[in-house]
N, C-alpha and C positions, 0 to 999 in steps of 0.2 A: 274824217272829221269834216272835211269841206263839203264833199259832195252829198253826203247824206246827214252827217251830225247837225250841221248848221240849219238846214231847213226843219229837221224833226225836232231839234231843240227849240227853234222859234216857234213851231206849231204846238208842240206838246208841254214845253216848260214855259213858253212865253218870255224866254231869257236866253240869249245866245252868248252870254259872257262866259259860261263853263267850256265853250268850244274855243273860244279865243285863244288861250295858250297852246292847246293841241294845234290848233289851224297855223299859228305863228311858227311852230316848231317845223310842222310839215312845209310850209311854203318858203320859209326862210333858210332851212337847213336840209331837210330830207329831199325835197323836190330838185333842187340844184344838184345835189350829190348824185341822186338816182338818174337825173336826165344826162349828166355828165358821164357816168359809167356806161348808160345805154348808147351815147354817142360814141364814145371811145370803142366800145364792143363792136357796133356797126362799122366803123371805119376799119377796125382790125379784120372783120369779117369780110369786107369788100376789097381788102387788100390795099387800103389808102394808107399811107405813111402818115404817122402822127409824132408830134414831140411832146415832151413833158409840159411846155409852155402852152401848147394848143390845148392839151387835155385839161390843164389847170384853168385856162380861161374860158373853157366852154360855158359855164355858168353865166359869166359876163356878157356872153353874145346871145343868151337864150332870152326871147321877148317875154316870156312868163315871169323869168327871175327879174328882168329889169323892170317890169311892171310892179312886182312885189317891192322891190328895193325903193322904187320911185314913191309908191304909196306910203311905206313906212317912214321914208325920210320926211315927206310932207306931214305925215302925223306927228312924228317926234319933234320936229321943228315948229309945229303949230301954225304952219303956213295956210292962209285962206285958199280954198279952192274955188276957182271962177264958177260963176252961175252957170255958164254953158255947160261945164263938166258937172256940177253937182246936181243940175236938173235932170241929166242923162243917167247918173249914178242912181238918183232917187228912183227914177222910172224902172230901171233895171232891177234894184233892190226890192221894189214892191211887187215885181212879178216873180222874183227868183223862188220864194218858198212855196207858192202853189205850183210853179212850173216843176220844181224837183220833186214834189209829192207825186205830181201826175207821172213824171218820168219814173219814179221808183215804183209805181203801180204798174205801169206798162212793163218795166222790166221783170217784175214778177210773173207777170202773165205770159211774155214770150220769151224769156230768157231761157237758157238751158238748166236742166236740173243739176245741182251740185252732185259731183262724184260720178257723173255719166261718162264713162270713157277716160276719166283722168282722175281715178281715184287716189294715186300716189301723190298727185298735186294737191288734191283737195286735203287729204291728210297733213301733208306737209305744212300747208297754210294755215290749218286749223290748229296744228300744234304751235306753231310760230305765234299765232294770234292769242291762244289761250294759256301757254306756258311762257314764251319768250317776253313777249311784251310786258305782262303784268311783273315779271322778274326784273326786267330792265327798269320798269318805273319804280319798283321798290329799292333796287340797288341805287338808283340815282337820287331817290328821295332821301335814303338814309345816308349813303355815303358821300354824295356830291353836296346835296343841299342841307344835310344834317337834320332832317325832320323827324320826329318822334312819332311812333305808331299812334294812331287815334285810339283814344280811350273810349270803350262803349259805355253808353249811358242807359241803364235799365229804368225800367218803370219806377218812378218814385225817387230817381236820384236828383240830388239838390247841390248846385254849386255854391261855394262858400260866399259868393257876392249874393245870392238870392236869400241867405240867411240874415244878412244885414248885421247890425251890432247887437240886437236884442237876443 
């Protein structure tokens, strides 16, 4: 969502609001959890002793997580951003979409072909992306958030509000 979804949505859709909820879930919940798990596994692999407190506090010591929490806090509290920071942020934001699109193009040209030498990994990731993610989204929408299924509108369908009183 962040690396490719945001620049592509900005370029193609001219609107990044569709990516914002996914991005927030990614950087507020999934990233700290993933980084904590990787840090804990790395410590175990290298024989470093860790405690439960150490593992639980890992997200609070990660600079990326701290930056996200600080930005979210400033936004939610409506605090003004000093001009020194906002100018720099505007400059980086202005170049981010073209830079990511260039990086995306470069990665397509120089990156390895999917499935070359890692077929099992490619199939596993593809199944997770195509089956598990939509299923998780559906279950969250229905069971957690209580959303109804979208109703398709065929050609010529009219809402009651469009009919008016007459």
